[in-house]
CHARMM-style PDB file with segment names, atoms N, HN, CA, C and O in Angstrom:
ATOM      1  N   MET     1     -50.006  91.952 322.828  1.00  0.00      PROA
ATOM      2  CA  MET     1     -49.364  92.668 321.739  1.00  0.00      PROA
ATOM      3  C   MET     1     -49.101  91.669 320.597  1.00  0.00      PROA
ATOM      4  O   MET     1     -48.574  90.583 320.842  1.00  0.00      PROA
ATOM      5  N   PRO     2     -49.467  92.028 319.345  1.00  0.00      PROA
ATOM      6  CA  PRO     2     -49.279  91.089 318.233  1.00  0.00      PROA
ATOM      7  C   PRO     2     -47.800  90.889 317.922  1.00  0.00      PROA
ATOM      8  O   PRO     2     -46.977  91.791 318.082  1.00  0.00      PROA
ATOM      9  N   GLN     3     -47.498  89.692 317.479  1.00  0.00      PROA
ATOM     10  HN  GLN     3     -48.166  88.959 317.350  1.00  0.00      PROA
ATOM     11  CA  GLN     3     -46.116  89.398 317.109  1.00  0.00      PROA
ATOM     12  C   GLN     3     -45.851  89.943 315.708  1.00  0.00      PROA
ATOM     13  O   GLN     3     -46.731  89.949 314.847  1.00  0.00      PROA
ATOM     14  N   SER     4     -44.646  90.391 315.507  1.00  0.00      PROA
ATOM     15  HN  SER     4     -43.931  90.386 316.206  1.00  0.00      PROA
ATOM     16  CA  SER     4     -44.307  90.900 314.177  1.00  0.00      PROA
ATOM     17  C   SER     4     -44.055  89.725 313.238  1.00  0.00      PROA
ATOM     18  O   SER     4     -43.507  88.696 313.632  1.00  0.00      PROA
ATOM     19  N   LEU     5     -44.469  89.906 311.995  1.00  0.00      PROA
ATOM     20  HN  LEU     5     -44.914  90.742 311.675  1.00  0.00      PROA
ATOM     21  CA  LEU     5     -44.296  88.866 310.994  1.00  0.00      PROA
ATOM     22  C   LEU     5     -42.848  88.850 310.509  1.00  0.00      PROA
ATOM     23  O   LEU     5     -42.225  89.905 310.387  1.00  0.00      PROA
ATOM     24  N   PRO     6     -42.312  87.669 310.234  1.00  0.00      PROA
ATOM     25  CA  PRO     6     -40.935  87.631 309.727  1.00  0.00      PROA
ATOM     26  C   PRO     6     -40.852  88.253 308.339  1.00  0.00      PROA
ATOM     27  O   PRO     6     -41.743  88.083 307.506  1.00  0.00      PROA
ATOM     28  N   LYS     7     -39.772  88.970 308.113  1.00  0.00      PROA
ATOM     29  HN  LYS     7     -39.049  89.108 308.789  1.00  0.00      PROA
ATOM     30  CA  LYS     7     -39.586  89.607 306.805  1.00  0.00      PROA
ATOM     31  C   LYS     7     -39.013  88.598 305.829  1.00  0.00      PROA
ATOM     32  O   LYS     7     -38.040  87.906 306.127  1.00  0.00      PROA
ATOM     33  N   HSD     8     -39.632  88.524 304.660  1.00  0.00      PROA
ATOM     34  HN  HSD     8     -40.423  89.086 304.418  1.00  0.00      PROA
ATOM     35  CA  HSD     8     -39.138  87.660 303.605  1.00  0.00      PROA
ATOM     36  C   HSD     8     -38.164  88.451 302.743  1.00  0.00      PROA
ATOM     37  O   HSD     8     -38.380  89.638 302.497  1.00  0.00      PROA
ATOM     38  N   PRO     9     -37.107  87.816 302.287  1.00  0.00      PROA
ATOM     39  CA  PRO     9     -36.169  88.553 301.421  1.00  0.00      PROA
ATOM     40  C   PRO     9     -36.842  88.906 300.098  1.00  0.00      PROA
ATOM     41  O   PRO     9     -37.584  88.101 299.533  1.00  0.00      PROA
ATOM     42  N   ARG    10     -36.580  90.093 299.620  1.00  0.00      PROA
ATOM     43  HN  ARG    10     -35.978  90.747 300.078  1.00  0.00      PROA
ATOM     44  CA  ARG    10     -37.157  90.536 298.351  1.00  0.00      PROA
ATOM     45  C   ARG    10     -36.524  89.778 297.213  1.00  0.00      PROA
ATOM     46  O   ARG    10     -35.320  89.520 297.210  1.00  0.00      PROA
ATOM     47  N   ARG    11     -37.354  89.419 296.236  1.00  0.00      PROA
ATOM     48  HN  ARG    11     -38.332  89.628 296.239  1.00  0.00      PROA
ATOM     49  CA  ARG    11     -36.835  88.772 295.040  1.00  0.00      PROA
ATOM     50  C   ARG    11     -36.220  89.817 294.137  1.00  0.00      PROA
ATOM     51  O   ARG    11     -36.764  90.907 293.956  1.00  0.00      PROA
ATOM     52  N   ARG    12     -35.112  89.477 293.589  1.00  0.00      PROA
ATOM     53  HN  ARG    12     -34.670  88.592 293.736  1.00  0.00      PROA
ATOM     54  CA  ARG    12     -34.449  90.376 292.654  1.00  0.00      PROA
ATOM     55  C   ARG    12     -34.086  89.588 291.410  1.00  0.00      PROA
ATOM     56  O   ARG    12     -33.647  88.442 291.499  1.00  0.00      PROA
ATOM     57  N   GLY    13     -34.266  90.189 290.276  1.00  0.00      PROA
ATOM     58  HN  GLY    13     -34.623  91.120 290.204  1.00  0.00      PROA
ATOM     59  CA  GLY    13     -33.904  89.534 289.036  1.00  0.00      PROA
ATOM     60  C   GLY    13     -35.070  88.792 288.417  1.00  0.00      PROA
ATOM     61  O   GLY    13     -36.226  89.007 288.782  1.00  0.00      PROA
ATOM     62  N   ARG    14     -34.760  87.932 287.493  1.00  0.00      PROA
ATOM     63  HN  ARG    14     -33.821  87.758 287.197  1.00  0.00      PROA
ATOM     64  CA  ARG    14     -35.769  87.207 286.727  1.00  0.00      PROA
ATOM     65  C   ARG    14     -36.308  86.031 287.519  1.00  0.00      PROA
ATOM     66  O   ARG    14     -35.626  85.478 288.382  1.00  0.00      PROA
ATOM     67  N   VAL    15     -37.541  85.658 287.213  1.00  0.00      PROA
ATOM     68  HN  VAL    15     -38.095  86.107 286.512  1.00  0.00      PROA
ATOM     69  CA  VAL    15     -38.149  84.522 287.877  1.00  0.00      PROA
ATOM     70  C   VAL    15     -37.467  83.230 287.428  1.00  0.00      PROA
ATOM     71  O   VAL    15     -37.170  82.364 288.251  1.00  0.00      PROA
ATOM     72  N   PHE    16     -37.224  83.102 286.138  1.00  0.00      PROA
ATOM     73  HN  PHE    16     -37.466  83.805 285.469  1.00  0.00      PROA
ATOM     74  CA  PHE    16     -36.545  81.927 285.591  1.00  0.00      PROA
ATOM     75  C   PHE    16     -35.279  82.377 284.873  1.00  0.00      PROA
ATOM     76  O   PHE    16     -35.285  82.477 283.646  1.00  0.00      PROA
ATOM     77  N   PRO    17     -34.202  82.651 285.588  1.00  0.00      PROA
ATOM     78  CA  PRO    17     -32.999  83.176 284.927  1.00  0.00      PROA
ATOM     79  C   PRO    17     -32.353  82.179 283.970  1.00  0.00      PROA
ATOM     80  O   PRO    17     -31.613  82.578 283.071  1.00  0.00      PROA
ATOM     81  N   GLU    18     -32.622  80.893 284.150  1.00  0.00      PROA
ATOM     82  HN  GLU    18     -33.223  80.569 284.880  1.00  0.00      PROA
ATOM     83  CA  GLU    18     -32.001  79.905 283.278  1.00  0.00      PROA
ATOM     84  C   GLU    18     -32.709  79.804 281.929  1.00  0.00      PROA
ATOM     85  O   GLU    18     -32.186  79.171 281.012  1.00  0.00      PROA
ATOM     86  N   TYR    19     -33.896  80.418 281.789  1.00  0.00      PROA
ATOM     87  HN  TYR    19     -34.320  80.933 282.534  1.00  0.00      PROA
ATOM     88  CA  TYR    19     -34.662  80.354 280.545  1.00  0.00      PROA
ATOM     89  C   TYR    19     -34.445  81.643 279.769  1.00  0.00      PROA
ATOM     90  O   TYR    19     -35.124  82.643 280.005  1.00  0.00      PROA
ATOM     91  N   ASN    20     -33.498  81.613 278.846  1.00  0.00      PROA
ATOM     92  HN  ASN    20     -32.947  80.801 278.655  1.00  0.00      PROA
ATOM     93  CA  ASN    20     -33.204  82.777 278.010  1.00  0.00      PROA
ATOM     94  C   ASN    20     -33.471  82.424 276.563  1.00  0.00      PROA
ATOM     95  O   ASN    20     -33.117  81.339 276.102  1.00  0.00      PROA
ATOM     96  N   LEU    21     -34.096  83.344 275.850  1.00  0.00      PROA
ATOM     97  HN  LEU    21     -34.383  84.225 276.224  1.00  0.00      PROA
ATOM     98  CA  LEU    21     -34.358  83.121 274.427  1.00  0.00      PROA
ATOM     99  C   LEU    21     -33.169  83.597 273.606  1.00  0.00      PROA
ATOM    100  O   LEU    21     -32.543  84.605 273.933  1.00  0.00      PROA
ATOM    101  N   PRO    22     -32.864  82.879 272.557  1.00  0.00      PROA
ATOM    102  CA  PRO    22     -31.780  83.334 271.677  1.00  0.00      PROA
ATOM    103  C   PRO    22     -32.183  84.622 270.957  1.00  0.00      PROA
ATOM    104  O   PRO    22     -33.371  84.872 270.755  1.00  0.00      PROA
ATOM    105  N   PRO    23     -31.209  85.430 270.574  1.00  0.00      PROA
ATOM    106  CA  PRO    23     -31.515  86.698 269.899  1.00  0.00      PROA
ATOM    107  C   PRO    23     -32.359  86.522 268.648  1.00  0.00      PROA
ATOM    108  O   PRO    23     -33.177  87.388 268.340  1.00  0.00      PROA
ATOM    109  N   ALA    24     -32.184  85.429 267.920  1.00  0.00      PROA
ATOM    110  HN  ALA    24     -31.519  84.725 268.170  1.00  0.00      PROA
ATOM    111  CA  ALA    24     -32.979  85.210 266.708  1.00  0.00      PROA
ATOM    112  C   ALA    24     -34.458  85.045 267.059  1.00  0.00      PROA
ATOM    113  O   ALA    24     -35.323  85.543 266.338  1.00  0.00      PROA
ATOM    114  N   GLU    25     -34.749  84.362 268.145  1.00  0.00      PROA
ATOM    115  HN  GLU    25     -34.046  83.958 268.730  1.00  0.00      PROA
ATOM    116  CA  GLU    25     -36.142  84.178 268.573  1.00  0.00      PROA
ATOM    117  C   GLU    25     -36.746  85.499 269.038  1.00  0.00      PROA
ATOM    118  O   GLU    25     -37.899  85.804 268.733  1.00  0.00      PROA
ATOM    119  N   LEU    26     -35.966  86.274 269.770  1.00  0.00      PROA
ATOM    120  HN  LEU    26     -35.030  86.026 270.018  1.00  0.00      PROA
ATOM    121  CA  LEU    26     -36.451  87.597 270.193  1.00  0.00      PROA
ATOM    122  C   LEU    26     -36.751  88.483 268.989  1.00  0.00      PROA
ATOM    123  O   LEU    26     -37.760  89.188 268.974  1.00  0.00      PROA
ATOM    124  N   ALA    27     -35.882  88.451 267.981  1.00  0.00      PROA
ATOM    125  HN  ALA    27     -35.063  87.878 267.994  1.00  0.00      PROA
ATOM    126  CA  ALA    27     -36.096  89.249 266.778  1.00  0.00      PROA
ATOM    127  C   ALA    27     -37.327  88.770 266.024  1.00  0.00      PROA
ATOM    128  O   ALA    27     -38.084  89.585 265.496  1.00  0.00      PROA
ATOM    129  N   ARG    28     -37.538  87.450 265.966  1.00  0.00      PROA
ATOM    130  HN  ARG    28     -36.923  86.788 266.395  1.00  0.00      PROA
ATOM    131  CA  ARG    28     -38.709  86.910 265.274  1.00  0.00      PROA
ATOM    132  C   ARG    28     -39.991  87.350 265.969  1.00  0.00      PROA
ATOM    133  O   ARG    28     -40.955  87.743 265.314  1.00  0.00      PROA
ATOM    134  N   ARG    29     -39.999  87.283 267.304  1.00  0.00      PROA
ATOM    135  HN  ARG    29     -39.215  86.964 267.836  1.00  0.00      PROA
ATOM    136  CA  ARG    29     -41.190  87.698 268.048  1.00  0.00      PROA
ATOM    137  C   ARG    29     -41.468  89.182 267.869  1.00  0.00      PROA
ATOM    138  O   ARG    29     -42.620  89.588 267.718  1.00  0.00      PROA
ATOM    139  N   GLN    30     -40.407  89.996 267.887  1.00  0.00      PROA
ATOM    140  HN  GLN    30     -39.471  89.665 268.010  1.00  0.00      PROA
ATOM    141  CA  GLN    30     -40.594  91.437 267.701  1.00  0.00      PROA
ATOM    142  C   GLN    30     -41.105  91.732 266.299  1.00  0.00      PROA
ATOM    143  O   GLN    30     -41.924  92.634 266.123  1.00  0.00      PROA
ATOM    144  N   ALA    31     -40.638  90.991 265.297  1.00  0.00      PROA
ATOM    145  HN  ALA    31     -39.972  90.259 265.440  1.00  0.00      PROA
ATOM    146  CA  ALA    31     -41.112  91.179 263.923  1.00  0.00      PROA
ATOM    147  C   ALA    31     -42.593  90.825 263.820  1.00  0.00      PROA
ATOM    148  O   ALA    31     -43.340  91.499 263.111  1.00  0.00      PROA
ATOM    149  N   GLU    32     -43.025  89.774 264.519  1.00  0.00      PROA
ATOM    150  HN  GLU    32     -42.418  89.226 265.095  1.00  0.00      PROA
ATOM    151  CA  GLU    32     -44.451  89.419 264.525  1.00  0.00      PROA
ATOM    152  C   GLU    32     -45.280  90.532 265.160  1.00  0.00      PROA
ATOM    153  O   GLU    32     -46.346  90.885 264.654  1.00  0.00      PROA
ATOM    154  N   ILE    33     -44.793  91.079 266.261  1.00  0.00      PROA
ATOM    155  HN  ILE    33     -43.928  90.792 266.673  1.00  0.00      PROA
ATOM    156  CA  ILE    33     -45.506  92.172 266.937  1.00  0.00      PROA
ATOM    157  C   ILE    33     -45.607  93.388 266.026  1.00  0.00      PROA
ATOM    158  O   ILE    33     -46.661  94.016 265.933  1.00  0.00      PROA
ATOM    159  N   ASP    34     -44.495  93.721 265.346  1.00  0.00      PROA
ATOM    160  HN  ASP    34     -43.639  93.210 265.422  1.00  0.00      PROA
ATOM    161  CA  ASP    34     -44.494  94.879 264.448  1.00  0.00      PROA
ATOM    162  C   ASP    34     -45.440  94.673 263.264  1.00  0.00      PROA
ATOM    163  O   ASP    34     -46.145  95.598 262.861  1.00  0.00      PROA
ATOM    164  N   ALA    35     -45.453  93.452 262.706  1.00  0.00      PROA
ATOM    165  HN  ALA    35     -44.880  92.700 263.033  1.00  0.00      PROA
ATOM    166  CA  ALA    35     -46.338  93.171 261.571  1.00  0.00      PROA
ATOM    167  C   ALA    35     -47.796  93.263 262.003  1.00  0.00      PROA
ATOM    168  O   ALA    35     -48.631  93.790 261.267  1.00  0.00      PROA
ATOM    169  N   PHE    36     -48.103  92.760 263.176  1.00  0.00      PROA
ATOM    170  HN  PHE    36     -47.426  92.332 263.773  1.00  0.00      PROA
ATOM    171  CA  PHE    36     -49.473  92.845 263.687  1.00  0.00      PROA
ATOM    172  C   PHE    36     -49.873  94.305 263.892  1.00  0.00      PROA
ATOM    173  O   PHE    36     -50.992  94.701 263.567  1.00  0.00      PROA
ATOM    174  N   GLY    37     -48.953  95.099 264.430  1.00  0.00      PROA
ATOM    175  HN  GLY    37     -48.043  94.778 264.693  1.00  0.00      PROA
ATOM    176  CA  GLY    37     -49.231  96.523 264.633  1.00  0.00      PROA
ATOM    177  C   GLY    37     -49.517  97.249 263.336  1.00  0.00      PROA
ATOM    178  O   GLY    37     -50.398  98.107 263.279  1.00  0.00      PROA
ATOM    179  N   MET    38     -48.771  96.908 262.289  1.00  0.00      PROA
ATOM    180  HN  MET    38     -48.056  96.211 262.335  1.00  0.00      PROA
ATOM    181  CA  MET    38     -48.988  97.542 260.993  1.00  0.00      PROA
ATOM    182  C   MET    38     -50.357  97.163 260.418  1.00  0.00      PROA
ATOM    183  O   MET    38     -51.059  98.005 259.859  1.00  0.00      PROA
ATOM    184  N   ARG    39     -50.730  95.874 260.563  1.00  0.00      PROA
ATOM    185  HN  ARG    39     -50.160  95.190 261.017  1.00  0.00      PROA
ATOM    186  CA  ARG    39     -52.048  95.448 260.076  1.00  0.00      PROA
ATOM    187  C   ARG    39     -53.165  96.170 260.835  1.00  0.00      PROA
ATOM    188  O   ARG    39     -54.163  96.584 260.245  1.00  0.00      PROA
ATOM    189  N   CYS    40     -52.984  96.314 262.146  1.00  0.00      PROA
ATOM    190  HN  CYS    40     -52.174  95.978 262.625  1.00  0.00      PROA
ATOM    191  CA  CYS    40     -54.001  97.006 262.943  1.00  0.00      PROA
ATOM    192  C   CYS    40     -54.102  98.477 262.551  1.00  0.00      PROA
ATOM    193  O   CYS    40     -55.199  99.032 262.490  1.00  0.00      PROA
ATOM    194  N   LYS    41     -52.960  99.109 262.286  1.00  0.00      PROA
ATOM    195  HN  LYS    41     -52.068  98.659 262.336  1.00  0.00      PROA
ATOM    196  CA  LYS    41     -52.963 100.518 261.909  1.00  0.00      PROA
ATOM    197  C   LYS    41     -53.710 100.740 260.604  1.00  0.00      PROA
ATOM    198  O   LYS    41     -54.457 101.710 260.471  1.00  0.00      PROA
ATOM    199  N   VAL    42     -53.510  99.838 259.631  1.00  0.00      PROA
ATOM    200  HN  VAL    42     -52.903  99.051 259.740  1.00  0.00      PROA
ATOM    201  CA  VAL    42     -54.204  99.951 258.344  1.00  0.00      PROA
ATOM    202  C   VAL    42     -55.713  99.843 258.549  1.00  0.00      PROA
ATOM    203  O   VAL    42     -56.476 100.623 257.980  1.00  0.00      PROA
ATOM    204  N   VAL    43     -56.136  98.886 259.352  1.00  0.00      PROA
ATOM    205  HN  VAL    43     -55.516  98.252 259.814  1.00  0.00      PROA
ATOM    206  CA  VAL    43     -57.569  98.712 259.615  1.00  0.00      PROA
ATOM    207  C   VAL    43     -58.110  99.934 260.340  1.00  0.00      PROA
ATOM    208  O   VAL    43     -59.191 100.422 260.010  1.00  0.00      PROA
ATOM    209  N   TRP    44     -57.368 100.436 261.326  1.00  0.00      PROA
ATOM    210  HN  TRP    44     -56.489 100.040 261.594  1.00  0.00      PROA
ATOM    211  CA  TRP    44     -57.835 101.591 262.088  1.00  0.00      PROA
ATOM    212  C   TRP    44     -57.994 102.816 261.194  1.00  0.00      PROA
ATOM    213  O   TRP    44     -58.976 103.548 261.308  1.00  0.00      PROA
ATOM    214  N   GLN    45     -57.028 103.039 260.303  1.00  0.00      PROA
ATOM    215  HN  GLN    45     -56.229 102.443 260.210  1.00  0.00      PROA
ATOM    216  CA  GLN    45     -57.121 104.191 259.420  1.00  0.00      PROA
ATOM    217  C   GLN    45     -58.311 104.071 258.470  1.00  0.00      PROA
ATOM    218  O   GLN    45     -58.854 105.084 258.027  1.00  0.00      PROA
ATOM    219  N   ARG    46     -58.718 102.851 258.156  1.00  0.00      PROA
ATOM    220  HN  ARG    46     -58.277 102.029 258.516  1.00  0.00      PROA
ATOM    221  CA  ARG    46     -59.861 102.655 257.277  1.00  0.00      PROA
ATOM    222  C   ARG    46     -61.180 102.902 258.012  1.00  0.00      PROA
ATOM    223  O   ARG    46     -62.086 103.511 257.442  1.00  0.00      PROA
ATOM    224  N   VAL    47     -61.310 102.451 259.251  1.00  0.00      PROA
ATOM    225  HN  VAL    47     -60.574 101.956 259.714  1.00  0.00      PROA
ATOM    226  CA  VAL    47     -62.588 102.562 259.954  1.00  0.00      PROA
ATOM    227  C   VAL    47     -62.702 103.808 260.815  1.00  0.00      PROA
ATOM    228  O   VAL    47     -63.803 104.168 261.232  1.00  0.00      PROA
ATOM    229  N   CYS    48     -61.602 104.465 261.086  1.00  0.00      PROA
ATOM    230  HN  CYS    48     -60.708 104.172 260.748  1.00  0.00      PROA
ATOM    231  CA  CYS    48     -61.631 105.631 261.958  1.00  0.00      PROA
ATOM    232  C   CYS    48     -62.588 106.729 261.479  1.00  0.00      PROA
ATOM    233  O   CYS    48     -63.362 107.234 262.291  1.00  0.00      PROA
ATOM    234  N   PRO    49     -62.573 107.113 260.226  1.00  0.00      PROA
ATOM    235  CA  PRO    49     -63.487 108.181 259.802  1.00  0.00      PROA
ATOM    236  C   PRO    49     -64.961 107.834 260.026  1.00  0.00      PROA
ATOM    237  O   PRO    49     -65.787 108.723 260.232  1.00  0.00      PROA
ATOM    238  N   GLU    50     -65.286 106.536 259.985  1.00  0.00      PROA
ATOM    239  HN  GLU    50     -64.615 105.814 259.818  1.00  0.00      PROA
ATOM    240  CA  GLU    50     -66.669 106.147 260.228  1.00  0.00      PROA
ATOM    241  C   GLU    50     -67.030 106.227 261.710  1.00  0.00      PROA
ATOM    242  O   GLU    50     -68.193 106.426 262.063  1.00  0.00      PROA
ATOM    243  N   LEU    51     -66.020 106.071 262.579  1.00  0.00      PROA
ATOM    244  HN  LEU    51     -65.075 105.909 262.292  1.00  0.00      PROA
ATOM    245  CA  LEU    51     -66.284 106.012 264.012  1.00  0.00      PROA
ATOM    246  C   LEU    51     -66.111 107.353 264.713  1.00  0.00      PROA
ATOM    247  O   LEU    51     -66.825 107.661 265.667  1.00  0.00      PROA
ATOM    248  N   ILE    52     -65.176 108.130 264.243  1.00  0.00      PROA
ATOM    249  HN  ILE    52     -64.595 107.879 263.468  1.00  0.00      PROA
ATOM    250  CA  ILE    52     -64.867 109.394 264.890  1.00  0.00      PROA
ATOM    251  C   ILE    52     -64.925 110.495 263.848  1.00  0.00      PROA
ATOM    252  O   ILE    52     -64.394 110.346 262.747  1.00  0.00      PROA
ATOM    253  N   THR    53     -65.561 111.585 264.190  1.00  0.00      PROA
ATOM    254  HN  THR    53     -65.992 111.706 265.084  1.00  0.00      PROA
ATOM    255  CA  THR    53     -65.669 112.676 263.233  1.00  0.00      PROA
ATOM    256  C   THR    53     -64.447 113.575 263.258  1.00  0.00      PROA
ATOM    257  O   THR    53     -64.234 114.338 262.316  1.00  0.00      PROA
ATOM    258  N   ALA    54     -63.639 113.509 264.306  1.00  0.00      PROA
ATOM    259  HN  ALA    54     -63.813 112.889 265.071  1.00  0.00      PROA
ATOM    260  CA  ALA    54     -62.423 114.344 264.400  1.00  0.00      PROA
ATOM    261  C   ALA    54     -61.308 113.705 263.582  1.00  0.00      PROA
ATOM    262  O   ALA    54     -61.457 112.604 263.052  1.00  0.00      PROA
ATOM    263  N   ASP    55     -60.198 114.415 263.490  1.00  0.00      PROA
ATOM    264  HN  ASP    55     -60.078 115.309 263.920  1.00  0.00      PROA
ATOM    265  CA  ASP    55     -59.052 113.944 262.746  1.00  0.00      PROA
ATOM    266  C   ASP    55     -58.453 112.707 263.411  1.00  0.00      PROA
ATOM    267  O   ASP    55     -58.297 112.686 264.632  1.00  0.00      PROA
ATOM    268  N   CYS    56     -58.118 111.686 262.642  1.00  0.00      PROA
ATOM    269  HN  CYS    56     -58.244 111.703 261.650  1.00  0.00      PROA
ATOM    270  CA  CYS    56     -57.552 110.433 263.155  1.00  0.00      PROA
ATOM    271  C   CYS    56     -56.102 110.317 262.726  1.00  0.00      PROA
ATOM    272  O   CYS    56     -55.777 110.458 261.547  1.00  0.00      PROA
ATOM    273  N   LYS    57     -55.229 110.057 263.701  1.00  0.00      PROA
ATOM    274  HN  LYS    57     -55.493 109.943 264.659  1.00  0.00      PROA
ATOM    275  CA  LYS    57     -53.811 109.864 263.386  1.00  0.00      PROA
ATOM    276  C   LYS    57     -53.274 108.732 264.175  1.00  0.00      PROA
ATOM    277  OT1 LYS    57     -52.094 108.402 264.058  1.00  0.00      PROA
TER     278      LYS     57
END
C-alpha cells in the first residue's frame, strides 16, 4: 500500500510581504498603464475600419 504524502501548509498572503510600493509609485505606474491604454485605443480606432467591416467600439 502506498504511503500518503505529507501535507504542506498552504501559503497565504503575499510572497514578499516586506516589499511594498509607496502610494506615489503605485499611482505613477497606474498612470503609465492608463496612458498606454489611451494610445492603443487611438491607434485601434484608426486601423479598425480597415481590418473589420463591422462597427468598432
